[in-house]
Each structure stands twice: as structure tokens, then as C-alpha cells.
C-alpha positions as CSV (number, residue, x, y, z in Angstrom):
1,M,0.0,0.0,0.0
2,F,1.3,3.5,-0.9
3,I,0.7,6.3,1.6
4,P,1.7,9.9,0.7
5,A,3.2,11.8,3.6
6,R,2.1,15.1,5.1
7,K,5.3,16.7,6.2
8,G,5.7,18.0,9.7
9,P,7.9,20.6,11.3
10,A,11.7,20.4,11.3
11,P,13.2,18.1,14.0
12,A,15.2,19.4,16.9
13,T,18.6,20.9,16.1
14,K,20.2,18.3,18.4
15,L,19.1,15.5,16.1
16,T,20.3,17.0,12.8
17,A,23.6,18.1,14.4
18,A,24.3,14.5,15.4
19,L,23.4,13.1,12.0
20,G,25.5,15.2,9.6
21,E,29.1,15.2,8.5
22,A,30.4,16.0,12.0
23,G,28.5,13.0,13.4
24,R,29.7,10.7,10.7
25,A,33.3,11.8,11.4
26,M,32.8,11.0,15.1
27,A,31.4,7.5,14.3
28,E,34.2,6.7,11.8
29,R,36.8,7.7,14.4
30,V,35.5,5.0,16.7
31,L,34.5,2.4,14.1
32,G,37.8,2.7,12.3
33,G,39.5,1.2,15.3
34,L,37.4,-1.9,15.3
35,P,38.7,-5.1,13.6
36,G,37.5,-5.6,10.0
37,H,36.3,-2.0,9.5
38,A,36.0,-1.2,5.8
39,P,33.3,0.4,3.5
40,T,30.7,-2.1,2.3
41,P,30.1,-2.5,-1.5
42,L,27.7,-0.4,-3.4
43,H,26.3,-2.6,-6.2
44,T,24.9,-1.2,-9.4
45,L,22.0,-3.2,-10.9
46,A,22.0,-2.0,-14.5
47,G,20.0,-5.0,-15.7
48,L,17.2,-4.6,-13.2
49,A,17.1,-0.8,-13.7
50,A,16.6,-1.4,-17.5
51,E,13.8,-3.8,-16.8
52,C,12.2,-1.3,-14.4
53,G,12.5,1.7,-16.7
54,V,14.7,3.8,-14.4
55,A,18.2,5.2,-14.9
56,A,19.9,3.4,-12.1
57,I,19.4,1.1,-9.1
58,H,22.2,1.1,-6.5
59,V,22.2,-1.4,-3.5
60,K,24.4,-0.7,-0.5
61,D,25.2,-4.1,0.7
62,E,25.3,-4.1,4.5
63,G,25.3,-7.9,4.5
64,R,29.0,-7.5,4.2
65,R,29.4,-5.2,7.3
66,F,32.1,-6.6,9.7
67,A,31.2,-10.3,10.5
68,L,27.7,-9.4,11.7
69,K,26.0,-9.3,8.2
70,S,24.0,-6.3,9.2
71,F,24.0,-2.5,9.3
72,K,23.3,-2.8,13.0
73,A,27.1,-3.4,13.5
74,L,27.4,0.4,13.0
75,G,25.0,1.3,15.7
76,G,25.0,-0.9,18.9
77,A,28.7,-1.7,18.8
78,Y,29.6,1.9,18.2
79,A,27.5,3.0,21.1
80,V,29.0,0.4,23.4
81,V,32.6,1.2,22.5
82,S,32.0,4.9,22.8
83,L,30.5,4.5,26.3
84,V,33.5,2.3,27.3
85,L,36.0,4.9,26.0
86,D,34.1,7.7,27.8
87,E,34.1,5.8,31.1
88,A,37.7,4.8,30.8
89,S,38.7,8.4,30.0
90,C,36.9,9.6,33.1
91,R,38.3,7.0,35.4
92,L,41.9,7.0,34.1
93,G,42.1,10.8,33.9
94,R,43.2,11.0,30.3
95,A,41.6,10.9,26.8
96,V,41.3,7.2,25.8
97,V,41.3,6.7,22.0
98,P,39.8,3.7,20.1
99,T,43.1,2.0,19.4
100,E,43.5,1.6,23.2
101,L,40.4,-0.6,23.5
102,G,42.6,-3.7,24.1
103,A,44.8,-2.0,26.7
104,A,44.8,-3.7,30.1
105,D,43.7,-0.6,32.0
106,V,40.9,0.1,29.6
107,R,39.7,-3.5,29.7
108,A,39.8,-3.3,33.5
109,V,37.3,-0.5,33.3
110,A,35.1,-2.3,30.8
111,A,35.0,-5.4,33.0
112,T,33.0,-3.4,35.5
113,M,30.4,-2.5,33.0
114,T,27.3,-4.5,31.8
115,F,25.5,-3.5,28.7
116,A,21.9,-4.6,27.9
117,C,19.3,-4.3,25.2
118,A,16.2,-5.7,23.6
119,T,16.4,-7.0,20.1
120,D,14.8,-8.8,17.2
121,G,18.2,-10.2,16.4
122,N,20.6,-7.8,14.7
123,H,20.8,-5.0,17.2
124,G,21.5,-7.4,20.0
125,R,24.2,-9.1,18.0
126,S,25.9,-5.7,17.5
127,V,25.7,-4.8,21.2
128,A,27.0,-8.2,22.2
129,W,29.9,-7.9,19.7
130,G,30.8,-4.5,21.0
131,A,30.8,-5.7,24.6
132,S,32.9,-8.7,23.7
133,L,35.5,-6.4,22.0
134,A,35.7,-4.2,25.0
135,G,35.7,-7.0,27.6
136,A,32.3,-6.0,29.2
137,A,29.4,-8.1,30.2
138,C,26.2,-8.2,28.2
139,E,22.6,-9.1,28.8
140,I,20.3,-9.4,25.8
141,F,16.5,-9.6,25.9
142,I,14.7,-11.4,23.0
143,H,11.0,-12.0,22.5
144,A,9.2,-15.2,21.7
145,G,9.5,-14.7,17.9
146,V,13.3,-14.5,17.7
147,S,14.6,-17.6,16.0
148,E,17.0,-20.0,17.8
149,G,19.6,-19.3,15.0
150,R,19.6,-15.6,15.8
151,A,19.7,-16.2,19.5
152,A,22.7,-18.5,19.1
153,A,24.5,-15.9,17.0
154,I,24.1,-13.4,19.8
155,A,25.2,-15.9,22.5
156,A,28.3,-16.7,20.5
157,Y,29.7,-13.3,21.6
158,G,29.4,-14.2,25.2
159,A,26.1,-12.5,25.9
160,H,23.6,-13.9,28.4
161,I,20.2,-14.4,26.6
162,N,17.0,-13.6,28.4
163,R,13.8,-14.9,26.7
164,V,10.7,-12.7,27.3
165,D,7.1,-13.8,26.6
166,G,5.3,-11.6,24.2
167,S,6.5,-9.1,21.6
168,Y,9.5,-6.9,20.8
169,D,7.9,-4.1,22.7
170,D,7.5,-6.4,25.7
171,S,11.2,-7.2,25.6
172,I,12.0,-3.4,25.5
173,V,10.1,-2.9,28.7
174,R,11.7,-5.9,30.4
175,S,15.2,-4.8,29.4
176,A,14.6,-1.3,30.8
177,E,13.2,-2.7,34.0
178,M,16.1,-5.1,34.6
179,S,18.7,-2.5,33.6
180,A,17.3,0.0,36.2
181,Q,17.2,-2.7,38.8
182,H,20.8,-4.0,38.3
183,G,22.6,-0.8,37.2
184,W,23.2,-2.1,33.7
185,I,23.8,0.3,30.8
186,L,20.8,0.1,28.4
187,V,21.8,0.5,24.7
188,S,18.4,0.7,23.0
189,D,17.8,1.6,19.4
190,T,14.6,3.3,20.3
191,A,14.1,6.3,22.6
192,W,11.5,7.5,25.1
193,D,11.1,10.5,27.4
194,G,14.3,10.9,29.5
195,Y,16.2,8.4,27.4
196,E,17.5,9.8,24.2
197,D,21.3,10.2,24.2
198,I,22.2,6.6,23.7
199,P,19.6,5.9,21.0
200,L,20.9,9.0,19.2
201,T,24.4,7.7,19.4
202,V,23.2,4.4,17.8
203,M,21.6,6.4,15.0
204,Q,24.7,8.4,14.5
205,G,26.6,5.2,13.6
206,Y,24.3,4.7,10.7
207,T,25.4,7.9,9.0
208,V,28.6,6.0,8.1
209,M,26.8,3.8,5.6
210,A,24.9,6.7,4.2
211,G,28.1,8.6,3.7
212,E,29.8,5.7,2.1
213,A,27.0,5.2,-0.3
214,L,26.9,8.8,-1.4
215,D,30.7,8.9,-1.7
216,A,30.5,6.0,-4.1
217,M,27.8,7.4,-6.4
218,A,28.8,9.5,-9.4
219,E,25.5,11.3,-9.2
220,P,23.3,11.7,-6.1
221,P,20.2,9.6,-5.9
222,T,16.8,11.0,-6.8
223,H,15.0,8.6,-4.5
224,I,16.0,6.5,-1.4
225,F,13.8,3.6,-0.2
226,L,14.5,2.9,3.4
227,Q,13.1,0.1,5.6
228,A,11.9,0.9,9.0
229,G,11.3,-0.9,12.3
230,V,11.3,1.8,14.9
231,G,12.7,4.1,12.2
232,G,16.2,4.9,13.5
233,M,18.1,3.8,10.4
234,A,15.7,5.4,8.0
235,A,15.8,8.6,9.9
236,A,19.6,8.7,10.2
237,V,20.1,8.1,6.4
238,A,17.4,10.6,5.5
239,A,18.8,13.3,7.8
240,Y,22.4,12.8,6.6
241,A,21.3,12.9,2.9
242,A,19.3,16.0,3.4
243,Q,22.1,17.9,5.1
244,R,24.8,16.7,2.6
245,L,22.8,17.2,-0.6
246,G,20.7,20.2,0.3
247,A,18.4,21.3,-2.5
248,A,19.4,18.1,-4.4
249,A,18.2,15.9,-1.6
250,P,16.3,12.8,-2.8
251,K,12.8,11.9,-2.2
252,V,12.5,9.5,0.8
253,V,10.2,6.5,0.9
254,V,9.8,4.5,4.1
255,V,9.1,0.8,3.7
256,E,7.5,-1.5,6.3
257,P,5.8,-4.9,6.6
258,A,2.0,-4.4,6.4
259,R,1.8,-6.5,9.6
260,A,4.1,-4.0,11.5
261,A,3.7,-0.6,9.8
262,C,4.0,1.7,12.8
263,V,5.6,4.5,10.9
264,A,2.9,4.4,8.2
265,A,0.2,4.4,10.8
266,S,1.9,7.4,12.5
267,T,2.1,9.1,9.1
268,E,-1.6,8.7,8.5
269,A,-2.4,9.9,12.0
270,G,0.1,12.8,11.9
271,R,1.5,11.8,15.3
272,P,3.3,8.8,16.7
273,V,1.0,5.9,17.4
274,T,1.3,2.3,18.7
275,I,-0.3,-0.3,16.5
276,P,-1.7,-3.5,17.9
277,H,0.3,-6.7,17.7
278,G,-1.0,-9.1,15.2
279,E,0.3,-12.0,13.1
280,A,4.1,-12.2,13.0
281,T,5.9,-11.1,9.8
282,I,8.8,-12.9,8.1
283,M,10.5,-9.4,8.0
284,A,11.3,-10.0,11.7
285,M,13.9,-7.3,12.1
286,L,11.2,-4.7,11.3
287,E,8.5,-6.1,13.6
288,C,8.0,-3.1,15.8
289,A,4.7,-1.5,17.0
290,T,5.9,2.0,18.1
291,P,8.2,4.3,16.2
292,S,11.2,5.8,18.1
293,P,10.4,9.5,18.9
294,L,13.7,10.5,17.5
295,G,13.2,8.7,14.3
296,W,9.7,9.9,14.0
297,Q,10.7,13.6,14.3
298,I,13.0,13.3,11.3
299,L,10.8,11.0,9.2
300,H,7.7,13.2,9.8
301,H,9.7,16.1,8.3
302,L,11.6,14.3,5.5
303,A,9.7,11.3,4.3
304,D,7.7,11.8,1.1
305,A,5.7,8.6,1.4
306,C,5.4,5.2,3.1
307,V,4.9,1.8,1.5
308,T,3.7,-1.3,3.3
309,L,4.6,-4.7,2.0
310,E,2.8,-8.1,2.0
311,E,4.9,-11.1,3.0
312,E,5.4,-12.4,-0.6
313,E,6.7,-9.1,-1.8
314,A,9.7,-9.3,0.6
315,V,10.4,-12.9,-0.5
316,A,10.2,-11.9,-4.2
317,A,12.8,-9.1,-3.6
318,M,15.1,-11.6,-1.9
319,R,14.9,-13.9,-4.9
320,A,15.3,-11.0,-7.3
321,L,18.7,-10.3,-5.7
322,A,19.7,-13.9,-5.4
323,Y,18.8,-14.7,-9.0
324,P,19.6,-11.4,-10.6
325,A,19.0,-9.9,-14.1
326,A,21.6,-10.6,-16.7
327,G,24.9,-8.8,-15.9
328,D,23.9,-7.9,-12.3
329,P,25.7,-9.3,-9.3
330,A,23.9,-11.8,-7.0
331,I,23.3,-10.4,-3.5
332,V,22.4,-12.2,-0.4
333,A,19.6,-10.3,1.3
334,G,17.8,-11.4,4.4
335,E,14.0,-11.2,4.9
336,S,14.3,-7.6,6.1
337,G,17.3,-6.7,4.0
338,A,15.5,-6.8,0.7
339,T,12.5,-4.7,1.8
340,G,13.9,-1.4,0.4
341,L,14.1,-3.0,-3.1
342,A,10.7,-4.5,-2.5
343,G,9.3,-1.1,-1.7
344,L,10.7,0.3,-5.0
345,L,9.2,-2.6,-7.0
346,S,5.8,-2.1,-5.3
347,C,5.8,1.6,-6.3
348,L,6.8,0.9,-9.8
349,R,3.7,-1.4,-10.1
350,D,1.4,1.3,-8.7
351,P,0.6,4.0,-11.3
352,T,-0.4,6.5,-8.5
353,A,2.8,5.9,-6.5
354,K,4.9,6.1,-9.6
355,E,3.5,9.4,-10.7
356,M,3.5,11.0,-7.3
357,L,7.1,10.1,-6.7
358,G,8.2,10.9,-10.2
359,L,9.7,7.5,-10.8
360,D,10.8,7.6,-14.5
361,R,13.7,7.0,-16.8
362,G,15.7,9.7,-15.1
363,S,15.4,8.2,-11.6
364,R,18.5,7.1,-9.7
365,I,17.4,4.8,-6.9
366,L,19.4,4.0,-3.7
367,V,18.3,1.1,-1.5
368,F,20.1,-0.6,1.4
369,N,20.4,-4.3,1.9
370,S,20.3,-3.9,5.6
371,E,21.1,-7.6,6.4
372,G,22.5,-10.7,4.8
373,A,21.4,-14.2,5.7
374,T,21.5,-13.7,9.5
375,D,19.6,-16.9,9.8
376,P,20.9,-19.1,7.0
377,A,18.2,-21.8,7.5
378,I,15.4,-19.3,7.1
379,Y,17.1,-17.8,4.1
380,A,17.5,-21.1,2.3
381,A,13.8,-22.1,3.0
382,L,12.6,-18.8,1.4
383,V,15.0,-18.4,-1.5
384,G,15.7,-22.0,-2.4
385,R,19.4,-21.5,-2.3
386,N,21.9,-21.7,0.6
387,P,23.5,-18.3,1.0
388,E,27.0,-19.7,0.7
389,E,26.2,-20.9,-2.8
390,I,25.6,-17.4,-4.0
391,G,28.7,-15.7,-5.5
392,R,30.3,-13.2,-3.2
């Protein structure tokens, strides 16, 4: 379903200041000190673009980010390491830099810290990885719908897994309660009244992939299709692009599962709303009922439209990337990773959406493959190929 947006007021200056070039530089300073840091590929799908009747389709492949196979590696881990460096600087009485993360005195400080979060899978994996790198403890809260494969991937970094009955939102509440009770440091990717600084730091990390994508493009995109759970990633990319490109900023389309479209519902209402929990979606990383207030402020101002997807549309996009058009590279995209492309394909099939967004032969589209096969068994069942069989 295509939903045109009614744009709201500009977000707080604090948000835009954190999500521009200066914010990107701060994040890259920390992330550059982590093992395996490198820009992820930007693929050009010339064959698919020709089939779709647009000038270009570019896919930023976050399935290649560190070893975590997800853009979330830029957020949770960045926040954890930043918090450790800040605490170590305070306790040691000197400025501690990212290259000192393995130093004995810095690790001694980290060993006294416990980080916690709720997750659908990828954010928790990032937080756990960051805590493991620093030598800190980690408590991760997952809801009933998180697969055992994703839980095991988080536990592999030494995190203690806490299963919570109910939904993702229930796990957020439980993680906040337990963190307050035990003095743990909560690293959430969504915000609420009185808790904004850490979620904003998480969002700031996502400006790195936005910057890399624009750096790699010969011409700026005319449209960006961005998947949303609570909206943090979509908002960070939209805010960065708007500040960097100014009058040439692209149109922004937010893409969500029809079964968990909290940003779309908020767009229709003109204010943040919580949607009821219903049937689970295969786009599990996007299964959120309430938008983050920080992300909502930005998307309410910058998003031009929302698109909601049926389950089969996400699977079709996964397969389109795994079995590409002639001359295009094959890309491993998870259930949530392919939704940006699925949103584009949905709009191209809808004459109203196509016209309102100005999608034509001059359009240059940017989408983000936000995750690879973070649960290989689920990927193989949906796509019909094991992810390791697809050329890298």
C-alpha cells in the first residue's frame, strides 16, 4: 500500500547536528579502530534498472558489514565502544582513544560495565559484539518470535540471553526494568522521554553507511527507499542525505511490513501511534509496534511517502537479488534486508505511486540491503538456495 506523507515541522537541532558530516566523522573515528572495518560494497543493478525503466538502481550491501552481516554493526557496537571509551577516559584521567580498547587498564574499566538491550536479532548481536570487543558483560533480551539461530549468533559473543514472553515491545520494557534494577547500561535503538542520548548515538553510527553510499555514487540519488522498524536507520540516512545534498536531496520513501507498519500508521495519524500486535511477519527485524520518537521527528519532516509490503513481496525481492537480471551481481539479502528494493518494485507497479514520486527513466534509486542471511536456514527455505552458494 502506498501512503503519501504530510510533512511535519523540522526536527530538533540536536538531532540534525548529530546526524550530519560531523556526526559521521565521530562515528568513523571509533568504528575505524574496530577489527575488520571497511566500507561495504555499493552494487549497481543495471539489468534490473533497465527492466524497471529507471536510470539506475544502487544497492548498498550491509550484509558485508564486519562479520555481523547487518548495518546494525554500525549502531549498537559503536555506542558500546563509545561508552567504554568515555568511562575509561573519566576513570583514568586521560583521553582514551579507540586504538586503546585492548589495553589492560581500559579493559579493566570495561570489565566493571554491563550492557543490555532488547532485540529482534541484529541490534542485540551488535551490542554483544561491542561488549565482547571491550571485555564488558552483556545481557540481551529477546522475545518469543526471535529464531534460535539468531539467539545462538548473539550468544556466540558471550552475551547472556533472556527470553521474554510476548513481543519486541515487551522485551524493551523488560530490558529497561532489569537495567534499572541492576545498574546495567541500556543500549536501546529506540528512545523515550528521558532516554535519548544513547539511541541518538546508535543512530549516528548509521550515518557512516549513508556517507559511504553517497561517496561511491557518481551522481546523487533522486530517490531513497528505506526500511523501518522503529525508524532509527531510515531517519539517520534521510537526515544525513538531506544535510549533505541540500536542494538536491532525494525523495525519501519509508518501507515496512504491512503487519508491522507503525511509521505508516503514524504518518496517517500525523503523530506517533502504537499499533496492535497481530500476526508475525517474516520481516522479523522490522516487527515493531511503536516508532522511536527521535526517528519519528525526522521522518515526519523528511519522508515523502510510506509503502507497506505483503509477505510475498519481501520474498520476491530476496529472490530477485539472489537470481539477478543478466549482468547484475547476485546479492544475499535477508528477509528484512531486501525490503527497500521490495518497496521500490511495489511503487513501480502502482501508477499513482509512480506518478506522485516521479519515478521515471531519469530516476536514480538508492536502497540498502540492511542484512544478509543472518539466519541461513530461514534464508534457504525462502529463497531456495543456501547463502554460501551465491557468488560473493
